[in-house]
N, C-alpha and C positions, 0 to 999 in steps of 0.2 A: 366342365366349368363353363358357365355362360360368359358372354362378352361383358356383361354388367358386373359380374363377380370378379372377373379378371381386372377390370378397370378399378373397382373399389379396392382390390388388394394392392394394386400398383400405387394408387393414391395414398393408401395407408403407409406403404413402405416409403414413399417419397416424403410424407409428413414426418416419419421417424428419422429419416436421413437429414431433413432440414432441422429438426430439433437437435440432433446430434451435432451437426455443424455449428449451430448457434451456441451450444454449450462449449464446444471446442474454442470458438472465437472468444467467448467470455473468459474461459480459463487462460487463453493466450494473452488477452488484454490484462488480466489480473497479474499474470506472471511478468509481463513487461513493466507494469506499474511497480511491482515489488522489486524487480531487479534494478530499476532506475532509482528507487529509494535506497537500496542497499549501497549504492555508490556514495551517497551523501551521509551515511550513518557515521563513519569515523569523524567527519567534519562537525556533525552535530554534537558528538561527544566532546570534541576538543573545544568548540565554541562555548558549550555549556559549562565546561570546566573553567574556562577563562572568565566567564561571567560570574560563576560562583566564587572564584578567587578574588575578583575585583570587589564583589559584595562583602566578602569576609575582610578584605583589606580596609574597605571604607568603614565597616563596623568597628574594626580595631582602632582605626584612627579617631573615630568619634569617641570611643571609650577612653583613649589616651587623652583626648582634648577635654573630656568631662572630668577626668581624674586630676588633670593638671591645674584646673581652676579652683 
């Protein structure tokens, strides 16, 4: 194998390694983003439930007010 062929082979391997590392970093960043969002999931559900309950309460009060007049 000539020096140029060896250099080309090494450069191809380095490019593959760089692509692999970039993919791993992307997956790690995605995992970090998802795990950070998972911590807030129960609170999102609770706050959504409170908002829905308040909306239903307000609709019920409006209905009572309309029926009482």
